Each structure stands twice: as structure tokens, then as C-alpha cells.
N, C-alpha and C positions, 0 to 999 in steps of 0.2 A: 220578368224583372229578377234582376238579380237576387242574392239574401243581403245585403248590404244595398240595396236599396229599399225593397221593403222593410228592414228596420228604420231607416229614416224618416218613411211614412206614418209608421206606428208612434213614432217618438214625439213625432209634430204635430199627430193621432191626435195625441194623449198631454200632448203641451197644453194647443187648444181648448180643452173638453177643460181641464185643471181652469185657466184665467178666464173662459165664460162661466165658470162654478161659482166662482168668486165672485164677476161682477152682478151677476144672480143673490149673492147672497148677502152683498155689501155692496148697494151701490152708494153708499157715501162715497165709500169708498175713491170712485172712477172720478168724482170733479167735487175740483174746491168750492163748490158755489153751495152745492147742499149740505156741507157741512154744517150740524149744529154750532149753534154757536155758543163761545164761553165764559160764563158765568166768572163774574166778580169775586165768587170767592172760590173759584176753580184756578184763577189763574195766578190767583197771589193778591190782586189789587186793594188797594184800599176803598175804602168809600168816600166820594170827593165831600171834600170840605169847602162851604163857605166863610167869602171872603168879608172884612168884616174893616171899618174903622180899625189903622194904626200897623197894621199889614203890611208889612216888602213884600214885594214882587218885584224882580225879576225875568228882563221879554226879555227875545233876542226877533227878531226878525231874518226871515234866511235870505242872504244877498244882501241887507244893509245893515254892516254893524252900525253906521253911523249912528241908528235906531233904536241899536242895544241900549239895556242899559236899569239903574234898579229907579221905580217907584212906593210910594207910600201911599195908602190906602191916607185919602182926607175923610174930616171929621165930617162932608157932606157928603162920605158915600162913594166919589172920585177918584180917580186919575188923572191925573193932565200929562199931559203928550205932544211931542212935536206935531208940525202939520195939525191934528185933528183937535186938538183942544181936550176938556173931563170929559171923560166917560165914565158913567153910571155904572160899577163892580159890585158895589154892599152886595154880597147876598146872589152872589152867582160863585160859581166854581171856577177853579185856572181851566175849563175845557172850555166853557161858555164867555169865558174873556178873551182869551185867543179868537173865539171864533167872532166874537161883538167888537173887534179890534181889526182885524181880519176884512168882515164889510163894515167899518170905516176910512179904511185907506181904500179898499175899492170905490162905494162911495164916493170919495175926496176929487175918484182921476189921480188920485199918487201911487200908486203901481194897479197893479194891471188884476196876477194873482199872487196874492201876498202867503206869506206861508207864517205866522207867527204864535210859538213857546213863550208863555206864561208860569214860570215857576213859584210856589211863598216859599218864601225864604224864612221868611221869621214873621212866625202867623201870632202877634201878638192878643188881635181881636180871639179867639177860641179860647183861650189860655184858661183854666181853670186850674185852679189853689185846688191841694189832695193834704189836711194838717192831722195834724191828732195820732191815734193808735193805729199807725200804718210804715211799714217794713218802709219805705223810701218818700216821704212825702216831699215833697215839689210842686213846681206848677207844670200841668202837662195837656197837651194840645187836644183836643175832645172835637165833635162833632156834634150835628144838633139832635143827632140819635141816637146820640151814645148812653148805655145804659145806666144807670146805677154801680152794678159790678162790676164794668168792663173800665169805666169810668175808674174806683176801687185796685182794678187787677194793674191800671197802669203803675199806680203806686206801689207797689207786690204784692196787694191784697192789706188786709187788717190782721193784725198783733195778736195773739191770744190772750193781751190784756185789754185788747180792743173791747167796748159794751156791744151789744147786739143792737140800739137805738142809737143810730146815728142822726149828724147834722146838715140839710142843704142849705148852705146860707146865700140871699141871693139880690137882687136890690126893686122894689114892686116900682110897676106906676108910678107911684108919688116922691120916689126917691125914699123913703126906709126899706133898713135893713129888713131882712124878714128870715127868720129861720124855722126850713120847715123842718118837722123831724120824722127819720124813716124806719124802719124795724122792720131792718135784715132777717130777725129767729124770725117771725110773723114771715115772711114770702117767702121763704125755701122750708118751712111745715104746712105749706098753704092757708092756711089761719088767717093774713091780712094779704091785700093786692098789692104787689111793685105800683108807686103810682110814677106818672107818665113824664118825664123830666125835661125843659128843653132846655138843654146848659148853655150857655149865655157869655161870652167872654167875663172874666170877672166875679162869675162864681166862684161857690168857695166850697166842700165839700171840709167837714171834720167830725171826727169821730173820737168820742170818749176815752180816757179810761174807765172803765168795768168796776162795779163798784167786786167789794172783796171783803167777804170775813173771813176769821182764824182761827181754826180747829185746836187743839193739844191736848192730851191726856191719853186717855184707852181709847188712841184707833191706829188703823196701822202709819197712816200716811198723815203724820200730823206735818200741817202749812198751811201756805193760805191760798184759796182758790176763790175762784170767782162765783161771783153772787149770781143768780139764773133765779129767773121774776117766780114768788109765790114757794119758791123754798122754802120746808122747814126742817126741824130740829132732824129729825133721823132718815132725812134726805142729803142735809147738809153730813152725817157722820155717809151716811153711808160712797157720795167722791170721796171721802178718804181712804176711803178703801175698807170702812164695817170697823166693827170692836176690833181687839183684842180678845187673848184670851180671859184674862182680868175685867175687858174692858162691860158695866152696865146701861146701857142706853136707858132705864130710868132713874141717874146719877146724871145726870147732865148742870149746868152751870153757863149764864149766859152773864158774859159783862159786857154792858151796853153804854157809849155815853150821848145823850140828850140832846138835847140842840144849846143851851146854855153851857156845857162843855162837864157838866154832872156827867158823876159812872154812878153805876147802880148795878149792882152783880145778884142775878137770881135762879134757881132753878126753874126751869125749864123741860117740858115737858115732849114730845117727840111733833104734838103737833102744831109746834109753837114756830108762827113766823121765822126765821132768822131774814134778819133788819142789817145795811150798811156799813161797817167795819166792827159787827158782833165777836169776839172773841169766846169762843164755848170751848169750855172743856169738859170732856170725858170722863168721871172718875169710875175708882176701882170698885167691882160688885165685892158687897157686904158680905156676898155667902161663896 
């Protein structure tokens, strides 16, 4: 065997060896059927949304343009379609609705192997209002598995002026409007658990404006600040950047407005609790 022939045989031997090694180490690369399934998170898809009353759907039947069109979910949770009549879809996803319509067309003998595409075009039933101190108030589409923080994120999150306690507003079985408080700060610091909420169309989230106090005088950063639960005078001073070189934490006055609108000014010690609307004045040290 000449030198060229030996080179070709040697090259072929090494090529076969490399390919065999790859298939031994990564058998899934050689068979599409053995490939691991891709999760919804990995392929960027969103969780399915349950259809509800008032939603508008667009239907497309492959090869049957005369059956295409838009329908609205009626008060009884059904959509009415040519040939097959009412179809119960409330609580189903668009994929499940497609399968149900395909089965109805097949069972009725109208089509042998129908292919139906259902698209949710106007999700009225899954719109939740997000109001108050959020960056973009409005109505947003949610699904029943959305958490409170995920729904707030749709509106851009809570503004710096937003309160820590927000309210979930919904209608109970008796038709009465219920306001459930949720302590966001308590959840984030681990002192309370976030409630399990099943959002429904028409629900609302309201983020009220946080209570504030005002501080001026001999502090580094005189201004108005968000009042934290249980905040004391010394903590309020710290929030304002601390004392100036001339300031004294023993010479502090609070101007407070009572429920009747009467204002009272009094000297305050370091451990006095600050109340909403308090105006704190830090005086100069007398020494």
C-alpha cells in the first residue's frame, strides 16, 4: 500500500473514532426522540390564561375560511359556532378550546381531521385594575396563578411614595366588596406570609400613599420622609441624615395636628413615636 493510500485509511479511521466517541458521550444528540422536553420558562412562553365571560376570541379553521371569525364568550361561559352550536369554554385555555372544537367538528361528521386555532384577542375576563401609587396605573391581564408582586410589576411597581400595606379589592360570593390588606414589607422581611390570591376579572389592587412626617432644623437633610411603622424621634433624625454639628437630640419639638384639627407643639424625647403628619424641629444645642 502506498503512502497516499495509508494516509486515507488513517484519516478515515480517526474520523470514525471521533464520531463514535461523540455518540457515546452524547447519545441524545443523535436522536430527536430522546431530547429533553423544553420547559415553558426556557422557551419564553407564558402561562396559559383561562377564558372567561366577555373575552373575545378569533377562530381559524385550516382550509375552511368560511368558518373563520371572532366570537365572544357569553354570560353562560359558551361560544356559539356554526354547525356545532354552543361550546362551553369558560375556564379553559385557548389550546384546550381548540381541541374541544376540533373534537366537536369530528364527532359531528363535519370535518375528518380539523385543525382549529383559537386566539384570545380581548381578555376582558382577566383584566385587573391596579390603582394608586404605582408607576403606570391601569388595567392589566393576569392569570389565576399570578402573585401580588407579579401583578404589581405589570404596573411598573410601587412608587417611592407608596405605602407598605396595600389592599386587594374583590367581590365576595354575596356580591359585597371586600378590601383585604397585604403587608408587602412584612412579606419581604419574612415577618408575614404573602396570602394566596386567585385573581379574577374585575378585581383591583390599590396602593395608598404612604404616611409622611416632616423634619427640619439642625439635621443634615431636612425634608419630608416616609413614616415607617414604630418609628421614633431618634430614628426620624437618623433618616434625615443625623444631626448637624450644632444640633441636639435633646432639644426636639413636634408639632402635631389632632383629629379635631387642633395643632399642639410639645417637646419630644428620643423614644417618642412619630405619627403621620408630624412636623419635627431639631434645635441647636445650648452648650
